[in-house]
C-alpha positions as a Python dict, from the first residue, in 0.01 Angstrom:
ca = {
    (1, 'M'): (0, 0, 0),
    (2, 'I'): (-271, -147, -223),
    (3, 'K'): (-634, -40, -119),
    (4, 'A'): (-807, -125, -446),
    (5, 'I'): (-771, -370, -728),
    (6, 'V'): (-895, -316, -1064),
    (7, 'T'): (-912, -646, -1273),
    (8, 'D'): (-943, -742, -1633),
    (9, 'I'): (-1157, -1052, -1697),
    (10, 'E'): (-1050, -1242, -2006),
    (11, 'G'): (-718, -1406, -1971),
    (12, 'T'): (-674, -1273, -1621),
    (13, 'I'): (-933, -1434, -1407),
    (14, 'T'): (-1128, -1634, -1682),
    (15, 'R'): (-963, -1829, -1955),
    (16, 'I'): (-943, -1661, -2290),
    (17, 'S'): (-1082, -1972, -2449),
    (18, 'F'): (-1417, -1923, -2263),
    (19, 'V'): (-1472, -1625, -2453),
    (20, 'K'): (-1346, -1732, -2797),
    (21, 'D'): (-1497, -2085, -2800),
    (22, 'I'): (-1819, -2036, -2610),
    (23, 'L'): (-1937, -1675, -2594),
    (24, 'F'): (-1827, -1538, -2933),
    (25, 'P'): (-1961, -1846, -3139),
    (26, 'Y'): (-2291, -1845, -2929),
    (27, 'A'): (-2328, -1475, -2987),
    (28, 'A'): (-2252, -1507, -3367),
    (29, 'K'): (-2499, -1785, -3416),
    (30, 'H'): (-2786, -1612, -3258),
    (31, 'L'): (-2707, -1245, -3332),
    (32, 'E'): (-2894, -1197, -3669),
    (33, 'E'): (-3219, -1369, -3527),
    (34, 'F'): (-3185, -1165, -3208),
    (35, 'V'): (-3155, -835, -3367),
    (36, 'R'): (-3429, -899, -3613),
    (37, 'A'): (-3669, -1012, -3354),
    (38, 'N'): (-3589, -741, -3114),
    (39, 'Q'): (-3504, -439, -3335),
    (40, 'Q'): (-3809, -233, -3175),
    (41, 'R'): (-3671, -299, -2831),
    (42, 'D'): (-3571, 42, -2687),
    (43, 'D'): (-3219, -85, -2571),
    (44, 'V'): (-3171, -282, -2890),
    (45, 'K'): (-3273, 3, -3111),
    (46, 'T'): (-3039, 233, -2925),
    (47, 'Q'): (-2740, -10, -3001),
    (48, 'I'): (-2867, -43, -3384),
    (49, 'D'): (-2828, 336, -3405),
    (50, 'A'): (-2490, 324, -3244),
    (51, 'V'): (-2370, 90, -3482),
    (52, 'R'): (-2497, 315, -3786),
    (53, 'N'): (-2293, 581, -3611),
    (54, 'E'): (-1996, 371, -3621),
    (55, 'L'): (-2043, 312, -3970),
    (56, 'N'): (-2111, 698, -4034),
    (57, 'N'): (-2431, 602, -4205),
    (58, 'P'): (-2729, 683, -4030),
    (59, 'Q'): (-2941, 530, -4318),
    (60, 'A'): (-2776, 188, -4292),
    (61, 'S'): (-3011, -95, -4336),
    (62, 'L'): (-3085, -365, -4084),
    (63, 'D'): (-2883, -612, -4326),
    (64, 'D'): (-2593, -361, -4322),
    (65, 'V'): (-2595, -331, -3936),
    (66, 'I'): (-2602, -720, -3891),
    (67, 'A'): (-2330, -762, -4156),
    (68, 'A'): (-2102, -505, -3968),
    (69, 'L'): (-2170, -687, -3643),
    (70, 'L'): (-2088, -1016, -3751),
    (71, 'G'): (-1771, -862, -3933),
    (72, 'W'): (-1665, -730, -3596),
    (73, 'I'): (-1713, -1038, -3411),
    (74, 'E'): (-1498, -1232, -3674),
    (75, 'A'): (-1244, -962, -3642),
    (76, 'D'): (-1253, -942, -3277),
    (77, 'K'): (-1334, -561, -3263),
    (78, 'K'): (-1387, -405, -2924),
    (79, 'V'): (-1673, -187, -3041),
    (80, 'T'): (-1907, -73, -2765),
    (81, 'P'): (-2249, -154, -2944),
    (82, 'L'): (-2147, -510, -3024),
    (83, 'K'): (-2055, -561, -2677),
    (84, 'Q'): (-2388, -423, -2555),
    (85, 'L'): (-2564, -650, -2794),
    (86, 'Q'): (-2367, -952, -2720),
    (87, 'G'): (-2450, -915, -2346),
    (88, 'F'): (-2821, -918, -2433),
    (89, 'I'): (-2788, -1243, -2628),
    (90, 'W'): (-2560, -1402, -2363),
    (91, 'Q'): (-2817, -1331, -2125),
    (92, 'A'): (-3059, -1588, -2282),
    (93, 'G'): (-2773, -1829, -2292),
    (94, 'Y'): (-2698, -1815, -1926),
    (95, 'E'): (-3035, -1805, -1819),
    (96, 'H'): (-3115, -2118, -2039),
    (97, 'G'): (-2821, -2307, -1876),
    (98, 'D'): (-2642, -2326, -2209),
    (99, 'F'): (-2304, -2255, -2030),
    (100, 'T'): (-2169, -2107, -1701),
    (101, 'G'): (-1912, -1818, -1649),
    (102, 'H'): (-1587, -1961, -1630),
    (103, 'I'): (-1345, -1847, -1332),
    (104, 'Y'): (-1008, -1988, -1270),
    (105, 'P'): (-999, -2180, -926),
    (106, 'D'): (-701, -1964, -811),
    (107, 'A'): (-875, -1634, -931),
    (108, 'Y'): (-1181, -1738, -717),
    (109, 'A'): (-959, -1796, -415),
    (110, 'F'): (-778, -1485, -462),
    (111, 'L'): (-1077, -1271, -504),
    (112, 'N'): (-1238, -1400, -191),
    (113, 'E'): (-911, -1351, 14),
    (114, 'Q'): (-871, -988, -102),
    (115, 'N'): (-1233, -911, -28),
    (116, 'S'): (-1192, -1071, 326),
    (117, 'Q'): (-891, -831, 374),
    (118, 'N'): (-1108, -521, 294),
    (119, 'I'): (-941, -468, -55),
    (120, 'D'): (-1210, -310, -271),
    (121, 'L'): (-1225, -501, -609),
    (122, 'Y'): (-1344, -371, -935),
    (123, 'V'): (-1363, -490, -1284),
    (124, 'Y'): (-1270, -320, -1605),
    (125, 'S'): (-1317, -526, -1911),
    (126, 'S'): (-1374, -466, -2284),
    (127, 'G'): (-1697, -678, -2243),
    (128, 'S'): (-2002, -449, -2140),
    (129, 'V'): (-2087, -409, -1780),
    (130, 'K'): (-2400, -613, -1850),
    (131, 'A'): (-2196, -913, -1978),
    (132, 'Q'): (-1989, -884, -1669),
    (133, 'H'): (-2278, -914, -1434),
    (134, 'L'): (-2407, -1211, -1642),
    (135, 'L'): (-2062, -1375, -1603),
    (136, 'F'): (-2031, -1343, -1240),
    (137, 'T'): (-2419, -1410, -1174),
    (138, 'H'): (-2387, -1745, -1340),
    (139, 'S'): (-2030, -1833, -1265),
    (140, 'D'): (-1898, -2173, -1201),
    (141, 'Y'): (-1908, -2063, -831),
    (142, 'G'): (-2251, -1945, -849),
    (143, 'D'): (-2343, -1571, -783),
    (144, 'I'): (-2013, -1393, -705),
    (145, 'R'): (-2116, -1023, -772),
    (146, 'H'): (-2094, -945, -412),
    (147, 'L'): (-1700, -964, -424),
    (148, 'F'): (-1705, -635, -631),
    (149, 'K'): (-1764, -278, -555),
    (150, 'G'): (-1806, -153, -919),
    (151, 'Y'): (-1768, -236, -1284),
    (152, 'F'): (-1624, -36, -1588),
    (153, 'D'): (-1638, -115, -1954),
    (154, 'T'): (-1535, 55, -2268),
    (155, 'Q'): (-1783, 334, -2205),
    (156, 'I'): (-1540, 476, -1985),
    (157, 'G'): (-1259, 478, -2259),
    (158, 'A'): (-1051, 229, -2445),
    (159, 'K'): (-845, -16, -2256),
    (160, 'Q'): (-508, 89, -2409),
    (161, 'E'): (-554, 453, -2324),
    (162, 'P'): (-403, 616, -1998),
    (163, 'S'): (-728, 860, -1996),
    (164, 'S'): (-947, 547, -1919),
    (165, 'Y'): (-750, 454, -1615),
    (166, 'Q'): (-740, 812, -1512),
    (167, 'A'): (-1120, 834, -1527),
    (168, 'I'): (-1169, 499, -1325),
    (169, 'A'): (-929, 635, -1060),
    (170, 'A'): (-1125, 949, -1047),
    (171, 'Q'): (-1429, 758, -951),
    (172, 'L'): (-1264, 545, -672),
    (173, 'P'): (-1193, 694, -328),
    (174, 'Y'): (-817, 624, -359),
    (175, 'D'): (-520, 780, -515),
    (176, 'A'): (-398, 598, -824),
    (177, 'Q'): (-71, 481, -668),
    (178, 'H'): (-277, 282, -416),
    (179, 'I'): (-474, 103, -717),
    (180, 'L'): (-361, -220, -862),
    (181, 'F'): (-443, -320, -1218),
    (182, 'L'): (-452, -686, -1316),
    (183, 'S'): (-439, -774, -1693),
    (184, 'D'): (-273, -1019, -1929),
    (185, 'V'): (-229, -757, -2185),
    (186, 'V'): (90, -536, -2199),
    (187, 'A'): (-52, -245, -2387),
    (188, 'E'): (-348, -227, -2104),
    (189, 'L'): (-77, -253, -1833),
    (190, 'D'): (147, 14, -1990),
    (191, 'A'): (-164, 256, -2008),
    (192, 'A'): (-266, 191, -1648),
    (193, 'K'): (101, 253, -1528),
    (194, 'A'): (88, 575, -1734),
    (195, 'A'): (-199, 673, -1517),
    (196, 'D'): (22, 606, -1192),
    (197, 'M'): (-163, 263, -1118),
    (198, 'Q'): (42, -21, -985),
    (199, 'T'): (34, -321, -1236),
    (200, 'L'): (51, -684, -1256),
    (201, 'Q'): (36, -934, -1550),
    (202, 'L'): (-119, -1268, -1532),
    (203, 'W'): (74, -1478, -1786),
    (204, 'R'): (-146, -1771, -1844),
    (205, 'D'): (-165, -1831, -2227),
    (206, 'N'): (196, -1737, -2351),
    (207, 'Q'): (105, -1362, -2387),
    (208, 'A'): (385, -1137, -2462),
    (209, 'Q'): (539, -1007, -2136),
    (210, 'S'): (731, -697, -2049),
    (211, 'D'): (1002, -621, -1815),
    (212, 'M'): (791, -304, -1700),
    (213, 'H'): (552, -508, -1513),
    (214, 'P'): (585, -768, -1252),
    (215, 'A'): (416, -1096, -1398),
    (216, 'I'): (272, -1417, -1219),
    (217, 'E'): (142, -1749, -1386),
    (218, 'S'): (-122, -1801, -1093),
    (219, 'F'): (-265, -1605, -816),
    (220, 'E'): (-105, -1862, -590),
    (221, 'Q'): (223, -1675, -652),
    (222, 'F'): (78, -1323, -553),
    (223, 'K'): (200, -1346, -179),
    (224, 'A'): (546, -1367, -294),
    (225, 'L'): (503, -1012, -456),
    (226, 'S'): (617, -699, -283),
    (227, 'L'): (364, -460, -395),
}
């Protein structure tokens, strides 16, 4: 029996193109200006130092830090300080009404239905918890943060490592076999399954599929599954 659901965001409950075509370009456009203007802000300074740590160069100049961040955006690297800084930049975009957080209509209906059935909902995304809160606060359906019990990002571990899912399960009041993980990425599903979670792939954008995991193209198909 499923008692809790942990869901990915990008490609699962929101379209991949929202992140790649809206959020990433917005962050790339504003990153240098933001970092230079806010480099003395404590939370920003912490992330700048984290970038230097990633570069194994504690004396890296601000120019080097900015160049690394822009390179990671271009390469779509899942680096924690980049995700944290992107969250700060996206906050301004959401608050200024430059965009709203896309949620698939079938995903919104699914999340509400599971919540009404007292299934605990959690989020695990490579985007920072701050970025997750921003998306759900300013979603197409308004503020939907009340649907979720908790949020996880790469600070708990990489999404393709079983230990990350074990760490998440340890923080939930359920055994791993009663937790369902949703994602569009097979490697993430493999890691969750290795941690004894149940898995379900959302196959929305011709992602690779695996016979090791059940898959649906829309949450409207969820009821037909015997999980």
